[in-house]
C-alpha positions as CSV (number, residue, x, y, z in Angstrom):
1,M,56.1,156.9,16.1
2,N,57.3,153.5,17.3
3,N,54.2,153.1,19.1
4,Y,52.5,149.3,18.5
5,A,49.3,147.7,18.8
6,I,49.0,144.2,18.6
7,F,45.2,143.4,17.9
8,S,43.9,139.8,18.5
9,H,41.1,138.8,16.1
10,F,38.8,135.9,15.9
11,N,35.2,135.7,14.2
12,P,33.5,132.3,13.5
13,N,32.1,133.6,10.4
14,C,35.4,134.8,9.2
15,R,34.1,138.6,9.0
16,V,35.9,141.6,9.9
17,E,33.1,143.6,11.8
18,H,32.3,147.3,11.6
19,Y,33.3,147.8,15.3
20,V,36.5,146.0,14.9
21,L,37.5,148.4,12.2
22,T,36.2,151.4,14.3
23,Y,38.5,150.1,16.8
24,I,42.0,149.6,15.0
25,S,41.1,152.9,12.7
26,A,41.0,154.7,16.0
27,L,44.5,153.2,17.4
28,A,46.0,154.2,14.0
29,K,44.6,157.6,14.0
30,N,46.3,157.8,17.5
31,G,49.8,156.8,16.3
32,Y,49.7,153.3,16.8
33,N,51.1,151.0,14.2
34,V,48.5,148.2,14.2
35,I,49.6,144.5,13.9
36,F,46.4,142.6,13.0
37,V,46.7,138.8,14.1
38,S,43.6,137.1,13.1
39,T,42.8,133.1,13.7
40,S,40.0,133.3,11.1
41,R,40.1,133.1,7.1
42,I,39.6,136.5,6.2
43,Q,38.1,137.2,2.7
44,N,40.5,139.0,0.1
45,D,38.1,142.2,0.1
46,E,38.4,142.5,3.9
47,L,41.9,141.7,3.9
48,S,42.8,144.5,1.4
49,F,41.0,147.1,3.4
50,L,42.7,145.9,6.5
51,E,46.1,146.1,5.0
52,K,45.4,150.0,4.5
53,I,44.7,150.7,8.1
54,C,47.2,148.2,9.6
55,K,51.2,148.0,9.5
56,K,50.9,144.3,9.2
57,V,48.1,141.7,9.0
58,I,49.1,137.9,10.2
59,M,46.8,135.0,9.6
60,K,47.5,131.9,12.0
61,K,45.7,128.8,12.9
62,N,43.0,129.0,15.4
63,T,45.0,128.0,18.7
64,G,46.5,129.6,21.7
65,F,43.8,132.3,22.0
66,D,45.0,136.0,22.6
67,F,48.0,135.8,24.4
68,Y,49.5,133.3,21.7
69,S,48.2,135.8,19.0
70,W,49.9,138.5,20.9
71,K,53.1,136.5,21.0
72,V,53.0,135.9,17.3
73,G,52.5,139.6,16.7
74,Y,55.2,140.6,19.3
75,K,57.8,138.5,17.6
76,Y,57.2,140.2,14.2
77,I,58.1,143.6,15.6
78,S,60.6,142.3,18.8
79,K,63.5,143.8,17.0
80,K,62.1,147.2,16.4
81,Q,62.7,150.2,18.5
82,I,59.3,150.2,20.7
83,D,58.2,153.1,22.5
84,K,54.7,152.2,23.8
85,L,52.8,148.6,23.1
86,I,49.3,147.8,23.5
87,F,47.8,144.0,23.4
88,C,44.3,144.3,22.7
89,N,41.3,142.2,21.4
90,D,38.1,142.3,19.5
91,S,36.2,141.7,22.8
92,C,35.3,145.3,23.1
93,Y,33.0,147.8,21.4
94,V,34.9,151.2,21.7
95,S,34.0,155.0,21.8
96,K,36.5,156.8,19.6
97,N,36.7,159.9,21.5
98,R,37.0,158.2,24.9
99,L,39.9,156.0,23.5
100,T,41.7,159.0,22.5
101,S,41.7,160.5,25.9
102,V,42.7,157.1,27.6
103,L,45.6,156.9,25.2
104,K,46.8,160.5,25.9
105,K,46.4,159.6,29.8
106,L,48.5,156.4,29.2
107,S,51.1,158.4,27.3
108,A,51.7,160.5,30.4
109,T,51.5,157.8,33.1
110,S,54.6,156.8,35.3
111,K,53.3,153.2,35.4
112,D,55.1,150.5,33.5
113,L,52.0,148.6,32.8
114,C,48.2,149.7,32.9
115,C,45.0,148.2,32.2
116,I,41.3,149.8,32.0
117,T,39.9,147.4,35.0
118,E,40.9,144.8,37.5
119,S,39.3,141.9,39.0
120,Y,38.9,139.5,42.0
121,D,37.1,137.0,40.2
122,Y,39.2,133.8,41.1
123,K,41.9,136.2,42.5
124,H,42.9,139.8,42.0
125,H,44.4,140.3,38.5
126,L,44.1,142.9,36.1
127,Q,42.0,142.4,33.0
128,S,43.7,141.4,29.9
129,Y,41.4,142.9,27.2
130,F,43.5,145.9,26.9
131,I,47.2,145.9,28.3
132,F,49.6,149.1,27.9
133,Y,53.3,148.6,28.2
134,S,55.6,151.4,28.9
135,K,59.0,151.5,26.9
136,K,60.9,150.4,30.1
137,I,59.1,147.2,30.6
138,V,59.1,146.4,26.7
139,H,62.6,146.5,26.5
140,S,63.3,144.5,29.9
141,K,64.4,141.0,30.0
142,E,61.5,140.1,32.2
143,F,59.2,141.2,29.2
144,K,61.0,138.7,26.6
145,L,61.0,136.0,29.3
146,F,57.2,136.5,29.8
147,V,56.5,136.3,26.2
148,D,58.8,133.5,25.4
149,R,56.7,131.5,28.1
150,I,53.3,131.9,26.2
151,E,52.7,128.6,24.9
152,E,50.1,127.5,22.2
153,H,47.3,126.0,24.3
154,S,43.9,124.6,23.4
155,D,42.3,124.7,26.5
156,R,40.8,128.4,27.5
157,K,40.6,127.8,31.1
158,K,44.5,126.9,31.1
159,V,45.2,130.2,29.3
160,V,43.3,132.1,31.8
161,S,44.9,130.5,34.7
162,K,48.4,130.6,33.3
163,Y,48.5,134.1,31.8
164,E,45.6,136.3,32.4
165,L,45.4,135.5,36.3
166,Q,49.3,135.6,36.4
167,F,51.0,138.6,34.6
168,M,50.3,141.1,37.0
169,N,52.0,139.2,39.6
170,F,54.8,138.5,37.4
171,F,55.7,141.6,36.7
172,K,55.0,143.3,40.1
173,S,57.2,140.8,41.6
174,R,60.1,141.8,39.4
175,G,59.8,145.6,40.4
176,F,57.4,147.0,37.7
177,K,54.9,149.3,38.6
178,T,51.2,148.4,37.5
179,S,47.9,150.0,37.7
180,V,44.4,150.5,36.4
181,L,42.5,153.4,34.9
182,I,39.3,152.5,36.5
183,K,39.9,152.0,40.1
184,Y,37.4,151.0,42.7
185,S,38.1,150.5,46.5
186,H,37.1,147.4,48.3
187,L,34.1,149.0,49.6
188,E,33.0,150.6,46.3
189,I,33.2,146.7,44.7
190,F,31.5,145.3,47.7
191,F,28.7,148.0,47.4
192,Y,28.2,148.1,43.6
193,G,28.9,144.3,43.3
194,T,26.0,143.3,46.0
195,L,23.7,145.7,44.0
196,A,24.5,143.9,41.0
197,K,24.1,140.5,42.3
198,M,20.9,141.2,43.9
199,I,19.5,142.6,40.7
200,V,20.6,139.2,38.9
201,L,19.1,137.2,41.6
202,F,15.9,139.2,41.6
203,N,15.5,138.8,37.7
204,F,16.4,135.0,37.9
205,F,13.4,134.3,40.3
206,K,11.1,136.9,38.7
207,N,11.4,134.9,35.4
208,K,11.5,131.6,37.3
209,G,14.7,130.7,35.6
210,L,14.6,129.4,32.0
211,K,11.3,128.0,31.5
212,P,11.1,125.2,28.6
213,S,8.3,125.4,26.4
214,K,5.9,122.6,25.7
215,K,7.2,122.7,22.1
216,N,10.6,121.9,23.2
217,N,11.8,118.3,22.5
218,S,13.7,116.1,25.1
219,T,17.1,117.4,23.9
220,A,16.1,120.9,24.0
221,K,14.6,120.6,27.6
222,K,18.2,118.9,28.8
223,K,19.9,121.8,27.2
224,I,17.6,124.4,29.0
225,L,17.7,122.4,32.3
226,G,21.8,122.5,31.9
227,A,21.8,125.9,31.6
228,Q,19.6,126.7,34.4
229,I,21.6,124.7,36.6
230,E,24.8,126.6,35.2
231,K,23.1,129.9,36.1
232,I,22.0,129.0,39.4
233,L,25.7,127.8,40.2
234,E,26.9,131.1,38.8
235,I,24.7,133.0,40.9
236,C,26.2,131.0,44.1
237,W,29.7,131.7,43.1
238,L,28.8,135.4,42.8
239,F,27.7,135.4,46.4
240,L,30.7,133.2,48.0
241,N,33.0,136.4,48.0
242,P,31.8,139.8,48.5
243,L,34.4,141.1,46.0
244,N,33.7,138.2,43.3
245,V,32.1,140.5,40.8
246,N,33.5,140.7,37.0
247,P,33.3,144.6,36.7
248,S,33.3,144.6,32.7
249,L,29.9,143.0,33.0
250,Y,28.7,143.9,36.1
251,L,29.7,147.6,36.6
252,W,30.0,148.4,32.9
253,K,27.8,151.6,33.4
254,E,29.9,152.8,36.3
255,N,33.1,151.9,34.2
256,I,31.9,154.2,31.4
257,S,31.1,156.9,34.1
258,R,34.5,156.6,35.3
259,G,35.9,157.1,31.7
260,S,36.3,153.8,30.2
261,P,36.4,153.7,26.5
262,F,35.0,150.1,26.2
263,I,32.0,147.8,26.6
264,K,32.7,144.1,26.3
265,T,30.5,142.5,23.6
266,H,30.0,139.4,25.8
267,L,27.7,142.2,28.1
268,F,25.0,141.8,25.5
269,K,25.0,138.2,25.1
270,A,25.0,137.5,28.7
271,N,22.9,140.4,29.7
272,P,23.3,139.9,33.4
273,F,20.6,142.3,34.3
274,N,18.1,140.9,31.9
275,D,17.8,144.3,30.4
276,K,15.5,144.1,27.5
277,N,16.3,147.9,26.1
278,I,20.1,147.1,26.1
279,T,20.5,147.6,22.6
280,T,17.3,149.4,21.6
281,D,17.6,153.2,21.5
282,N,20.0,153.4,24.3
283,M,20.5,157.1,25.1
284,F,23.6,156.2,27.6
285,L,25.5,154.5,25.0
286,T,25.2,157.1,22.1
287,D,25.7,159.7,24.7
288,N,29.1,158.2,25.5
289,G,30.4,158.0,22.0
290,F,29.4,154.3,21.3
291,I,28.0,153.6,17.6
292,L,24.9,151.8,18.4
293,S,24.4,150.7,14.7
294,E,27.7,148.8,15.1
295,I,27.1,147.2,18.2
296,K,23.2,146.0,16.7
297,Q,24.9,144.6,13.3
298,H,27.5,142.6,15.1
299,L,24.9,140.8,17.4
300,K,22.5,140.4,14.1
301,N,25.4,138.9,12.4
302,M,26.2,136.6,15.4
303,G,22.8,135.4,15.7
304,N,22.0,137.3,18.8
């Protein structure tokens, strides 16, 4: 089959975590040739294991973020006959069975471009952690133009503003049909989003913000104060716009209930609802096909 998935990878410890192997193995088992593009120095033993799963493993310098890694992977396969193409990354834990169901749905879609979730954070856009492209769009001159324009930026905010916030409108304005798997009405976003924001606000005041310990030195206290101010600004930003909510963080349970195969890894670090049991015996995760041991091991390896 001529289906390809370009997987963008980065790990500060130069590891390939188990959840990543689960993800790319699921893609491969569903008929996708995985092009693994890493900006980490992967060790030889892990590299040899990757090469058994992936069609190609590419290692590059740590610049450009996901979009440039996808460009590098696409250039490797650009002259091949591609039927379906996925751009994805290591920012999600995956439920294998759910991913299989999603890939079947995408294979039957009439849309040219499909993502899992959309967001109105900053502006309406499709979230880029998983992008499905049809054969029609992949072989268009517009797709080639979009990929060719991707530059190797070192500023993450610039990458977000130039590519993530723009790629949906780039293709829609050129006549391509776009969609999301998990669709919310404005009323639903307002309802679920407001509920989520109120919980965040309640937990912040309940915990009296971030309290410095007597044992903290002045530098540590300054860091805690800075984090506290950042959290207050984040809460204010959430309430500025009734649609201003990141569904992959604040609506994660509802996303899964509606068929999403993913949980963002950042959820467990950000933990916006201050859920102390989010990774301990969470039946909701295991009942929906997520491997709790992989999540716990990754968090441990990352020092969380």
